[in-house]
C-alpha positions as CSV (number, residue, x, y, z in Angstrom):
1,M,0.0,0.0,0.0
2,C,1.2,3.5,-0.7
3,K,-0.1,6.8,0.7
4,I,-1.5,9.3,-1.8
5,L,1.3,11.7,-2.9
6,S,3.8,10.3,-0.3
7,L,7.4,10.5,-1.3
8,T,7.3,6.9,-2.7
9,H,4.1,7.6,-4.5
10,S,5.4,10.9,-6.0
11,K,8.5,9.1,-7.2
12,K,6.4,6.5,-8.9
13,I,4.3,9.1,-10.7
14,F,7.4,11.1,-11.8
15,H,9.1,7.9,-13.0
16,S,6.0,6.9,-15.0
17,F,6.0,10.3,-16.7
18,L,9.7,10.5,-17.3
19,S,10.1,7.0,-18.7
20,L,7.4,7.6,-21.4
21,L,8.1,11.2,-22.2
22,P,10.0,10.7,-25.5
23,Q,7.4,8.2,-26.9
24,L,4.3,10.1,-25.8
25,F,5.9,13.4,-27.0
26,L,6.4,12.0,-30.5
27,F,2.9,10.6,-30.5
28,E,1.4,13.9,-29.6
29,L,3.5,15.6,-32.2
30,A,2.3,13.2,-34.9
31,F,-1.3,13.3,-33.7
32,K,-1.4,17.1,-33.7
33,A,0.1,17.2,-37.1
34,L,-2.5,14.8,-38.4
35,S,-5.3,16.8,-36.7
36,L,-4.0,20.1,-38.2
37,F,-3.6,18.9,-41.7
38,L,-5.9,15.9,-42.0
39,F,-8.6,15.5,-39.4
40,I,-9.7,19.2,-39.1
41,P,-9.6,19.8,-42.9
42,G,-11.5,16.5,-43.3
43,G,-14.2,17.8,-41.1
44,K,-14.4,21.0,-43.1
45,K,-14.6,18.9,-46.2
46,L,-17.6,17.1,-44.8
47,I,-19.3,20.4,-44.3
48,V,-18.5,21.4,-47.9
49,M,-20.0,18.1,-49.1
50,M,-23.1,18.8,-47.1
51,L,-23.4,22.2,-48.6
52,E,-22.9,20.9,-52.1
53,I,-25.9,18.6,-51.6
54,S,-27.9,21.8,-51.1
55,G,-26.3,23.5,-54.1
56,D,-23.8,25.7,-52.2
57,T,-20.1,25.7,-51.4
58,S,-20.2,28.3,-48.6
59,L,-22.8,30.2,-46.5
60,Y,-22.6,33.3,-44.4
61,N,-24.5,34.8,-41.4
62,Y,-28.0,33.6,-40.8
63,H,-28.1,31.3,-43.8
64,M,-25.7,29.0,-41.9
65,V,-28.4,28.3,-39.3
66,Q,-31.0,27.4,-41.9
67,I,-28.8,24.8,-43.6
68,L,-27.8,23.2,-40.2
69,F,-31.4,22.3,-39.6
70,S,-31.8,20.6,-42.9
71,L,-31.5,16.9,-43.4
72,P,-28.0,17.0,-44.9
73,G,-27.0,19.5,-42.1
74,I,-28.2,17.2,-39.3
75,A,-26.4,14.2,-40.9
76,A,-23.1,16.2,-41.2
77,I,-23.4,17.4,-37.6
78,V,-24.0,13.9,-36.2
79,L,-21.1,12.5,-38.3
80,I,-18.7,15.2,-37.3
81,L,-19.8,14.9,-33.6
82,C,-19.1,11.2,-33.6
83,L,-15.7,11.4,-35.4
84,S,-14.5,14.3,-33.2
85,V,-15.4,12.3,-30.1
86,F,-13.7,9.2,-31.3
87,L,-10.5,11.0,-32.3
88,A,-10.3,12.9,-29.0
89,Y,-11.1,9.8,-26.9
90,F,-8.5,7.8,-28.9
91,E,-5.8,10.4,-28.1
92,F,-6.6,10.6,-24.4
93,S,-7.0,6.8,-24.2
94,L,-3.5,6.2,-25.5
95,I,-2.0,8.8,-23.1
96,F,-3.7,7.5,-20.0
97,T,-3.3,3.8,-20.8
98,A,0.4,4.2,-21.5
99,L,1.0,6.2,-18.3
100,Y,-0.9,3.6,-16.3
101,Q,1.2,0.8,-17.8
102,S,4.3,2.6,-16.8
103,Y,2.9,3.5,-13.4
104,T,2.2,-0.2,-12.7
105,G,5.5,-1.4,-14.0
106,S,4.1,-3.1,-17.1
107,S,6.2,-3.1,-20.3
108,F,5.2,-0.5,-22.8
109,S,4.6,-1.3,-26.5
110,L,3.4,1.5,-28.7
111,K,1.8,-1.0,-31.1
112,D,-0.1,-2.7,-28.4
113,T,-1.2,0.6,-26.8
114,L,-2.4,1.9,-30.1
115,K,-4.4,-1.3,-30.5
116,T,-5.8,-1.1,-27.0
117,S,-6.8,2.6,-27.5
118,G,-8.5,1.7,-30.8
119,Y,-10.5,-1.1,-29.0
120,S,-11.5,1.4,-26.3
121,V,-12.9,3.8,-29.0
122,F,-14.9,1.1,-30.7
123,S,-16.2,-0.1,-27.4
124,L,-17.7,3.3,-26.4
125,N,-21.4,3.2,-25.5
126,F,-23.3,5.4,-28.0
127,R,-25.2,6.9,-25.1
128,D,-21.9,8.4,-23.8
129,I,-21.1,10.2,-27.0
130,P,-23.2,13.3,-26.5
131,G,-21.8,13.8,-23.0
132,L,-18.3,13.2,-24.2
133,F,-18.8,15.8,-27.0
134,V,-20.0,18.5,-24.6
135,Y,-17.1,17.7,-22.2
136,G,-14.2,16.9,-24.5
137,I,-14.9,19.0,-27.6
138,L,-16.6,22.0,-26.0
139,L,-15.7,22.3,-22.3
140,L,-12.0,21.2,-22.4
141,P,-11.0,23.4,-25.4
142,F,-12.9,26.3,-23.8
143,Q,-10.9,26.0,-20.6
144,D,-7.7,25.3,-22.5
145,L,-6.1,23.8,-19.3
146,Y,-3.9,20.8,-20.1
147,L,-6.5,18.4,-21.4
148,A,-7.6,20.1,-24.7
149,P,-7.8,17.6,-27.5
150,S,-5.8,18.0,-30.7
151,V,-8.9,18.0,-32.9
152,M,-10.2,21.0,-31.1
153,P,-7.3,22.7,-29.3
154,R,-9.0,25.9,-28.4
155,L,-12.5,27.3,-28.3
156,E,-13.6,30.9,-27.5
157,I,-16.8,32.8,-27.4
158,P,-16.7,35.2,-30.5
159,N,-15.6,38.7,-29.5
160,F,-18.7,40.3,-31.0
161,I,-20.8,38.4,-28.5
162,T,-18.7,39.1,-25.4
163,G,-18.2,42.6,-26.6
164,E,-21.9,43.3,-26.9
165,L,-22.5,41.6,-23.5
166,S,-19.9,43.7,-21.8
167,K,-21.6,46.9,-23.0
168,R,-24.7,46.1,-20.9
169,W,-24.8,46.9,-17.2
170,Y,-25.0,43.3,-16.3
171,G,-22.8,42.0,-19.1
172,D,-19.5,41.7,-17.2
173,F,-21.2,40.0,-14.2
174,V,-22.9,37.5,-16.5
175,L,-19.6,36.7,-18.3
176,D,-17.6,36.4,-15.1
177,L,-20.3,34.2,-13.6
178,A,-20.4,31.9,-16.7
179,Y,-16.6,31.6,-16.8
180,A,-16.5,30.8,-13.1
181,L,-19.2,28.2,-13.3
182,L,-17.6,26.5,-16.3
183,F,-14.2,26.5,-14.5
184,V,-15.8,24.9,-11.4
185,L,-17.4,22.3,-13.7
186,F,-14.1,21.6,-15.3
187,L,-12.5,21.0,-11.9
188,L,-15.2,18.7,-10.7
189,L,-14.9,16.6,-13.9
190,L,-11.1,16.7,-14.0
191,F,-10.8,12.9,-13.4
192,L,-13.7,11.9,-15.8
193,L,-11.5,10.8,-18.8
194,P,-9.0,8.6,-16.8
195,I,-11.9,7.0,-15.0
196,M,-13.7,6.2,-18.2
197,I,-10.6,4.9,-19.9
198,L,-8.9,3.0,-17.0
199,K,-12.0,1.8,-15.2
200,G,-14.4,1.3,-18.1
201,K,-17.2,3.2,-16.5
202,S,-20.0,5.0,-18.3
203,F,-19.9,8.8,-18.7
204,R,-22.6,9.3,-16.0
205,K,-20.9,7.1,-13.4
206,S,-17.5,8.7,-14.3
207,C,-18.9,12.1,-13.6
208,K,-20.0,11.1,-10.1
209,E,-16.7,9.3,-9.3
210,S,-14.7,12.3,-10.5
211,I,-16.3,14.5,-8.0
212,F,-15.7,12.0,-5.1
213,T,-12.0,11.6,-6.3
214,W,-11.3,15.1,-5.1
215,K,-12.0,14.0,-1.5
216,K,-9.7,11.1,-2.0
217,A,-6.9,13.4,-3.4
218,G,-6.5,15.1,0.0
219,I,-5.2,18.5,0.8
220,K,-1.8,17.7,-0.7
221,G,-3.3,16.5,-4.0
222,V,-5.5,19.5,-4.3
223,L,-2.6,21.8,-3.5
224,I,-0.4,20.2,-6.2
225,L,-3.2,20.3,-8.8
226,G,-3.8,23.9,-7.9
227,I,-0.1,24.8,-8.5
228,F,-0.2,23.1,-11.9
229,I,-3.3,25.0,-12.9
230,V,-1.9,28.4,-11.7
231,L,1.3,27.7,-13.5
232,W,-0.6,27.0,-16.7
233,H,-2.6,30.2,-16.4
234,L,0.6,32.2,-15.8
235,L,2.3,30.7,-18.9
236,F,-0.5,30.1,-21.4
237,G,-3.6,32.0,-20.1
238,R,-5.3,34.8,-22.1
239,S,-2.9,37.2,-20.3
240,G,-0.1,34.7,-20.0
241,I,3.7,35.2,-20.3
242,L,4.0,33.1,-23.4
243,P,2.3,33.7,-26.8
244,G,-0.5,31.2,-27.6
245,D,-1.7,32.1,-31.1
246,F,0.4,31.1,-34.1
247,S,-2.4,31.0,-36.7
248,S,-0.6,33.6,-38.8
249,V,1.8,30.9,-40.1
250,L,-0.8,28.2,-40.6
251,E,-2.7,27.4,-43.7
252,E,-5.4,24.8,-44.3
253,N,-3.2,23.5,-47.1
254,P,0.0,21.8,-45.7
255,L,1.9,22.6,-48.9
256,K,1.1,26.3,-48.5
257,T,2.2,26.3,-44.9
258,L,5.5,24.6,-46.0
259,C,6.0,27.2,-48.7
260,L,5.3,30.1,-46.2
261,L,7.8,28.7,-43.7
262,F,10.5,28.1,-46.4
263,F,10.5,31.6,-47.9
264,S,9.4,33.9,-45.0
265,G,11.9,34.7,-42.3
266,K,9.2,36.2,-40.1
267,A,7.1,33.0,-40.5
268,Q,10.1,30.9,-39.6
269,E,10.6,33.0,-36.4
270,T,7.0,32.7,-35.4
271,A,6.9,28.9,-36.2
272,F,10.1,28.3,-34.1
273,T,8.6,30.1,-31.2
274,G,5.4,28.2,-31.7
275,V,7.2,24.8,-31.6
276,L,9.0,25.8,-28.4
277,V,5.8,26.9,-26.7
278,W,3.9,23.8,-27.9
279,S,6.7,21.5,-26.6
280,L,6.5,23.1,-23.2
281,R,2.7,22.7,-23.2
282,C,3.0,19.1,-24.3
283,I,5.5,18.2,-21.5
284,L,3.3,19.9,-18.9
285,F,0.2,18.2,-20.3
286,L,1.8,14.7,-20.0
287,G,3.1,15.5,-16.5
288,F,-0.4,16.6,-15.4
289,S,-1.9,13.5,-16.9
290,A,0.5,11.3,-15.0
291,L,-0.5,13.1,-11.8
292,L,-4.2,12.4,-12.5
293,V,-3.5,8.7,-13.0
294,G,-1.5,8.6,-9.8
295,I,-4.1,10.3,-7.7
296,L,-6.9,8.3,-9.3
297,L,-5.2,4.9,-8.8
298,P,-2.7,5.3,-5.9
299,V,-2.4,1.6,-5.4
300,P,-1.5,-0.4,-8.5
301,E,-3.6,-3.3,-7.4
302,E,-6.7,-1.2,-7.0
303,A,-7.7,-1.3,-10.6
304,A,-6.5,-2.5,-13.9
305,P,-7.0,-0.9,-17.3
306,V,-10.3,-2.0,-18.8
307,L,-9.2,-2.5,-22.4
308,V,-12.5,-3.5,-23.9
309,P,-15.5,-2.3,-21.8
310,S,-18.5,-4.6,-21.9
311,A,-20.8,-1.8,-23.0
312,G,-19.5,-1.7,-26.6
313,L,-18.5,-4.2,-29.2
314,S,-17.6,-7.7,-28.2
315,T,-14.0,-8.9,-28.1
316,Q,-14.9,-11.5,-30.8
317,T,-16.2,-8.8,-33.1
318,L,-13.1,-6.6,-32.7
319,S,-10.9,-9.6,-33.3
320,R,-12.7,-10.3,-36.6
321,I,-12.3,-6.7,-37.7
322,E,-8.6,-6.8,-36.9
323,T,-8.1,-10.1,-38.8
324,F,-10.1,-8.8,-41.8
325,L,-8.0,-5.5,-42.0
326,S,-4.7,-7.4,-41.6
327,S,-5.5,-9.8,-44.4
328,R,-6.4,-6.9,-46.7
329,I,-3.2,-5.0,-45.9
330,R,-1.1,-8.1,-46.6
331,K,-2.8,-8.6,-50.0
332,I,-2.1,-4.9,-50.9
333,Q,1.6,-5.4,-49.9
334,A,1.9,-8.6,-51.9
335,Y,0.6,-6.8,-55.0
336,F,2.7,-3.7,-55.0
337,C,6.0,-4.9,-53.6
338,P,7.0,-6.8,-56.8
339,L,6.1,-3.7,-58.9
340,F,8.6,-1.5,-57.0
341,R,11.4,-4.1,-57.5
342,E,11.1,-3.8,-61.2
343,I,11.7,0.0,-61.3
344,P,15.2,0.7,-62.7
345,L,17.6,2.3,-60.2
346,L,18.9,5.0,-62.5
347,K,22.4,4.4,-61.2
348,N,24.0,6.9,-63.6
349,F,21.4,9.6,-63.4
350,W,20.2,9.7,-59.8
351,I,22.3,12.8,-58.8
352,P,21.2,15.1,-61.7
353,T,17.7,13.7,-61.4
354,V,17.5,14.6,-57.7
355,L,19.0,18.1,-58.3
356,L,16.5,18.7,-61.1
357,V,13.6,17.6,-59.0
358,L,14.8,19.8,-56.1
359,A,15.2,22.9,-58.4
360,A,11.8,22.4,-59.9
361,G,10.2,21.8,-56.5
362,L,11.8,25.0,-55.0
363,S,10.7,27.1,-58.0
364,A,7.1,25.7,-57.7
365,M,7.1,26.4,-54.0
366,Y,8.3,29.9,-54.5
367,Q,5.6,30.6,-57.0
368,Y,3.0,29.0,-54.8
369,A,4.0,31.0,-51.8
370,Q,3.5,34.3,-53.6
371,E,0.4,36.4,-52.7
372,P,-1.2,39.1,-54.8
373,P,-0.3,42.6,-53.7
374,A,-2.3,44.5,-51.1
375,V,-5.4,46.2,-52.5
376,H,-4.8,49.4,-50.5
377,K,-3.1,50.7,-47.4
378,P,-4.7,49.5,-44.1
379,L,-7.5,51.8,-42.9
380,S,-8.3,52.9,-39.3
381,I,-12.0,52.7,-38.9
382,G,-13.8,53.9,-35.7
383,H,-16.4,51.4,-34.5
384,R,-19.6,53.2,-33.9
385,G,-17.5,56.3,-34.0
386,S,-15.2,55.7,-31.1
387,D,-15.2,55.0,-27.4
388,L,-14.6,58.7,-26.8
389,G,-18.3,59.3,-26.6
390,V,-21.6,57.3,-26.4
391,E,-21.5,54.9,-29.3
392,N,-23.0,56.2,-32.6
393,T,-23.4,59.8,-31.3
394,L,-22.0,63.0,-32.7
395,K,-19.4,63.0,-29.9
396,A,-18.2,59.5,-30.6
397,V,-17.8,60.3,-34.3
398,K,-16.0,63.5,-33.4
399,G,-13.6,61.3,-31.4
400,A,-12.9,59.4,-34.6
401,I,-12.2,62.7,-36.4
402,D,-9.8,63.8,-33.6
403,S,-8.1,60.4,-33.7
404,G,-7.2,60.9,-37.4
405,A,-9.2,57.8,-38.4
406,D,-9.9,57.2,-42.1
407,F,-13.5,56.2,-41.6
408,A,-16.1,56.3,-38.8
409,E,-18.5,53.3,-38.9
410,V,-22.1,54.0,-37.9
411,D,-25.3,51.9,-37.7
412,I,-28.3,53.4,-39.4
413,Q,-32.0,52.4,-39.0
414,L,-35.4,54.1,-39.3
415,T,-37.6,55.8,-36.7
416,K,-41.4,55.5,-36.7
417,D,-41.6,58.5,-38.9
418,Q,-39.0,57.0,-41.3
419,V,-36.1,59.2,-40.4
420,P,-32.6,57.5,-40.7
421,V,-30.9,57.6,-37.3
422,A,-27.7,56.2,-35.9
423,A,-28.3,53.4,-33.4
424,H,-27.0,49.8,-33.2
425,D,-29.7,48.1,-31.1
426,D,-33.3,48.0,-32.3
427,N,-34.5,49.0,-28.8
428,L,-33.3,51.3,-26.0
429,S,-33.0,48.9,-23.2
430,R,-29.2,48.8,-23.2
431,M,-28.5,52.5,-23.8
432,A,-31.3,54.2,-22.0
433,G,-32.9,51.5,-19.8
434,R,-36.2,51.7,-21.7
435,F,-37.9,48.8,-23.4
436,K,-38.9,50.8,-26.4
437,N,-38.2,49.9,-30.0
438,I,-36.6,52.6,-32.1
439,N,-39.0,52.0,-35.0
440,S,-41.9,52.6,-32.6
441,L,-40.8,56.1,-31.7
442,T,-40.8,59.3,-33.7
443,L,-37.6,61.3,-34.1
444,E,-38.8,63.9,-31.6
445,E,-39.7,61.2,-29.0
446,L,-36.4,59.4,-29.6
447,Q,-34.2,62.5,-29.2
448,S,-35.9,63.4,-26.0
449,I,-34.5,60.3,-24.4
450,S,-30.9,60.6,-23.0
451,L,-28.4,57.8,-23.7
452,S,-25.7,56.8,-21.2
453,Q,-22.6,54.7,-21.6
454,Y,-19.4,54.4,-19.5
455,G,-20.4,57.5,-17.5
456,M,-21.0,59.6,-20.7
457,E,-24.3,61.1,-21.9
458,G,-25.6,61.6,-25.4
459,Q,-28.6,61.4,-27.7
460,V,-29.4,59.5,-30.9
461,P,-28.3,61.6,-33.9
462,T,-29.9,61.6,-37.4
463,L,-27.9,60.5,-40.4
464,E,-28.3,64.0,-41.7
465,E,-26.6,65.5,-38.6
466,L,-23.7,63.0,-39.1
467,L,-23.3,64.0,-42.8
468,R,-23.1,67.6,-41.9
469,L,-20.6,67.0,-39.1
470,T,-18.3,64.8,-41.1
471,K,-18.3,66.4,-44.5
472,G,-14.7,67.1,-45.5
473,K,-13.4,65.8,-42.1
474,I,-13.8,62.0,-42.2
475,R,-15.5,59.4,-44.4
476,L,-18.3,57.2,-43.2
477,L,-18.8,53.5,-43.3
478,I,-22.6,53.2,-43.1
479,E,-24.1,49.9,-41.9
480,L,-27.7,49.5,-42.9
481,K,-29.9,47.8,-40.3
482,A,-33.5,47.1,-41.5
483,V,-35.5,45.5,-38.6
484,S,-38.0,44.0,-41.0
485,G,-38.2,43.2,-44.7
486,K,-40.8,45.9,-45.2
487,E,-38.3,48.6,-44.1
488,R,-35.6,47.6,-46.6
489,E,-36.7,49.8,-49.5
490,V,-37.7,52.8,-47.4
491,L,-34.4,52.7,-45.5
492,V,-32.3,52.5,-48.7
493,D,-34.3,55.3,-50.4
494,Q,-34.0,57.6,-47.4
495,I,-30.2,57.0,-47.1
496,L,-29.6,57.5,-50.8
497,A,-31.6,60.7,-50.8
498,L,-29.4,62.1,-48.0
499,I,-26.2,61.0,-49.8
500,E,-27.3,62.7,-52.9
501,K,-28.4,65.8,-51.1
502,Y,-25.1,66.3,-49.4
503,D,-23.0,65.1,-52.4
504,F,-21.6,62.3,-50.2
505,E,-21.0,59.6,-52.8
506,K,-17.2,60.0,-52.5
507,D,-17.3,60.3,-48.8
508,C,-19.0,57.1,-47.7
509,I,-19.1,53.3,-48.3
510,L,-22.1,51.2,-47.2
511,M,-22.4,47.6,-45.8
512,S,-24.9,45.3,-44.1
513,L,-25.3,41.8,-42.6
514,D,-28.3,41.6,-44.9
515,F,-26.8,40.9,-48.4
516,D,-30.1,41.5,-50.1
517,L,-30.1,45.0,-48.6
518,I,-26.8,46.0,-50.1
519,Q,-27.8,44.6,-53.5
520,L,-30.8,46.8,-53.3
521,V,-28.4,49.7,-52.8
522,R,-26.4,48.6,-55.9
523,Q,-29.6,48.4,-58.0
524,K,-30.6,51.9,-57.0
525,N,-27.2,53.5,-57.2
526,P,-24.4,51.5,-58.9
527,V,-21.8,54.2,-58.2
528,L,-21.8,53.7,-54.4
529,K,-19.3,51.2,-53.0
530,I,-21.0,48.4,-51.0
531,G,-19.7,45.6,-48.7
532,C,-20.8,42.4,-47.1
533,C,-20.5,42.2,-43.3
534,M,-20.0,38.7,-42.0
535,F,-20.1,37.3,-38.4
536,G,-19.5,33.7,-39.5
537,N,-19.2,31.3,-42.4
538,L,-19.8,27.7,-43.2
539,G,-17.9,25.8,-45.8
540,E,-15.0,26.7,-48.0
541,T,-14.6,30.3,-49.2
542,T,-13.4,30.3,-52.8
543,V,-12.6,33.0,-55.2
544,E,-15.8,32.1,-57.1
545,D,-17.9,32.5,-53.9
546,L,-16.4,35.9,-53.2
547,L,-17.0,37.1,-56.8
548,S,-20.7,35.9,-56.6
549,L,-21.3,38.3,-53.7
550,D,-20.9,41.2,-56.1
551,C,-19.5,43.6,-53.5
552,D,-16.6,46.0,-53.3
553,F,-15.2,44.9,-49.8
554,V,-15.9,42.5,-47.0
555,V,-16.0,43.0,-43.3
556,I,-15.5,40.0,-41.0
557,E,-15.6,39.2,-37.3
558,E,-12.3,38.2,-35.6
559,N,-13.2,34.5,-35.5
560,M,-13.3,34.4,-39.3
561,V,-9.8,35.7,-39.9
562,S,-7.5,33.1,-41.6
563,N,-4.7,33.1,-44.1
564,S,-6.8,31.2,-46.6
565,F,-9.7,33.7,-46.4
566,I,-7.5,36.7,-46.7
567,S,-5.6,35.1,-49.6
568,A,-8.9,34.4,-51.4
569,C,-9.9,38.0,-50.9
570,R,-6.6,39.3,-52.4
571,Q,-7.0,37.0,-55.4
572,T,-10.4,38.7,-56.1
573,W,-8.9,42.2,-55.4
574,L,-11.3,42.5,-52.6
575,P,-10.4,44.5,-49.4
576,V,-11.1,42.8,-46.1
577,Y,-11.7,44.6,-42.8
578,V,-11.9,43.0,-39.3
579,W,-14.2,44.1,-36.5
580,T,-14.0,44.8,-33.5
581,V,-10.3,44.8,-32.8
582,D,-9.4,46.5,-29.6
583,L,-6.3,44.6,-28.5
584,E,-3.0,45.9,-29.8
585,E,-1.5,42.3,-30.2
586,N,-4.5,41.4,-32.4
587,M,-4.2,44.5,-34.5
588,R,-0.6,43.6,-35.2
589,K,-1.4,40.0,-36.0
590,Y,-4.1,40.9,-38.5
591,L,-2.0,43.5,-40.2
592,D,0.8,40.9,-40.5
593,M,-1.7,38.5,-42.1
594,G,-2.6,41.2,-44.7
595,V,-6.0,42.7,-43.7
596,N,-6.8,46.0,-45.3
597,G,-8.4,47.7,-42.3
598,L,-9.2,47.5,-38.6
599,I,-12.6,48.5,-37.2
600,S,-12.0,49.4,-33.5
601,D,-13.5,51.2,-30.6
602,K,-10.0,52.7,-30.3
603,P,-9.2,54.2,-33.7
604,Y,-6.5,56.3,-32.0
605,L,-4.7,53.0,-31.0
606,V,-5.0,51.7,-34.6
607,K,-3.3,54.9,-35.9
608,E,-0.4,54.4,-33.4
609,V,0.0,50.8,-34.5
610,L,0.0,51.7,-38.2
611,K,3.0,54.0,-37.6
612,D,5.2,51.0,-37.2
613,Y,4.4,49.6,-40.6
614,S,5.7,50.7,-44.0
615,F,3.3,50.6,-47.0
616,Q,5.3,52.2,-49.8
617,G,4.0,51.5,-53.2
618,I,0.6,50.5,-52.0
619,P,-2.3,52.8,-53.0
620,A,-4.3,54.7,-50.4
621,G,-7.9,53.6,-49.6
622,E,-9.4,56.7,-51.1
623,D,-7.6,55.9,-54.4
624,Y,-9.1,52.4,-54.5
625,Y,-12.7,53.6,-53.8
626,F,-13.0,57.1,-55.2
627,S,-10.4,57.7,-57.9
C-alpha cells in the first residue's frame, strides 16, 4: 500500500511520466500534425460536401443556421460529432493507458497501446457520445487547461458576442459568472476521462466518481493540482507570459504552410517560437496526466485498465475486424512490392535527377507562396464612431475625427416617422434602460431620451446630422440595419436621398449583414461602394464564392480571420476589414496577415500601431474607392 502523494508515490508518478516522455511526446507531435492537416480539414470537407448537396459551397451569417437544420446538415453534424469524439477519446486513451502501464511497471509497447486505444474507442457506448462531445470537444477546449484535444485545441466565445454583452450593465457580471461556473465544472470533472478509460465506467458514473475523487486526493493532492493550474494560467492563459496564437503561419493546405515557412523569415521565427511553446505545453500536459493517473489509482492493485469495456463491441467482433483488415493489408503489400522491385535504379542519373527535381520543387514552392499585392493601405475605422463618446453619437464620431481615423462606422436604421438615425440596437434597453423599439418612436420622441454609456451622456443623432458633421473631415462606413423586410426599400431610399443631397457619394461606403439589402443599394445607385458584413461562415470560401457576392469589400468578425480567407480576398482584389479589434496584439497579428483595415472602438490606437508599418508603393484607400 502507498499513501497518496507520499514520497514513494510521488517518485512512482514522476518515473511513469519521465520513462514515457519521449514516446508520448512524439505521439502527440504526430497526432497534432494529423489533426491540423488531415482531421480538421477533413471535417471542413464534410461540411462542404453537405453544402454541395444543397447546391452551395459556402454560406454566411443567418443562412448558416438554416442549412444546419436541414437533413444534410443534421447528418453532417452527427457524423462530425461522432468522429471528433472518437479521435479525442483515442488520443486521451493512449496517453492515460500508456501512463498507467508505466505506473504499474508493465512493459510499454506503442503498437499494443495503439491497438488497446482503438479497442476502447470502438467499445464506447453510444449513449456516452453526446456527453463526451460536450465535455471533450466544448468544455475542455474552452478552458484550455492541459486536457484540450488536438482535434479542437481551443474554443472561444466570439468577441462580437462578449463585446456586446460587456456593454450592458449586467454583461461583465454574467460573463464572469459563466466563466467561473464553467471552471468549477471543469475542476469537478477533472478525473472523468481517466476514470472512463482506465476503469471502463459510463460517462454518467465517471462524472460522479470524478467528484468523489477530489476528496480522495486530499489536501496535498488539491494543492499540487492547484499549483499546476496556476502555472498553466501564468504561462499560457489569455494574459499569460508566453504567446499562444500562431495561426498567422498556418494554412489549411499543408503545402502552402510549408512554402510560407520556407520563404518567409518572419514566419520561420513565429513557427520556431510556436514549436517551443507547444513543446512546453505538451510536457506539462503529460506530467499533469501522470499526476491524474497517480491520484486516481494510488495503489497499483486497486484497478487494472479496462481494455475492452463490456458496454460496446464484443471482443470477438473486434478480433474479426482486426483479422479482416490485416489480411487486406497483406494482399495490398503482396501486389505492390514486386512492382517496386522492377523500377530501374537509374544508377548513372540519380544525382542530376534529384537536383533537377529539387530545383523544380523550389521554383514551384516559391511561385505557390506568392500572394497578390495588397489592394490598398490599411485603414483605421472607428467602430460606432469611437469609445470617446456614447456609441453612434456625434461626440463618438468627433472622437474618430480627432483620432485621425480614415472612416467612422455608424449603424443606421429608421424611426417610426421613417427618419434614418444612428443606433445599433433595435431598442433602447441597453443604452437608456427603456424597453422601447426605435421604429416605434418618432424622431422627436427618440431624441428626447438621454443615452448613457461608461459615464458619458448623449442622444441619438440623425444620419443628416452626421453627414453635416463629417463632410470634409472624415468618411463614413454606413451599416444599414433594417428591422423587417418591409423597411428595406424605405431605408435604402432615405439614405440614398441624403447621400445625394449632401453630395456624399465619394465620402462614404455602405455595408450590411443583410446581403439583399446591399444589393438593393447597388440596383438603385451603382456608383456607391458596397460591402458584405459577416459574423460567420460555413464551408470553403473560394474565389468564385467571393465574386458571386458582387460587392466591393468584405467586413469579417475576428473568429473568421485566416490566411486562406485573406488570400482568397486578395485574389479577387477585394479589401477585407476586421471588427471589432481593440487589443494591440491582435491589431498587429491581423496586419501581418494582410488585412486592409481594422474596425476598432479605439481608432487612435490603430493609428499608433500603423505608424510601425511601411506601406510604400501601396495605393491609399481613397484611391481604391474614389479615384
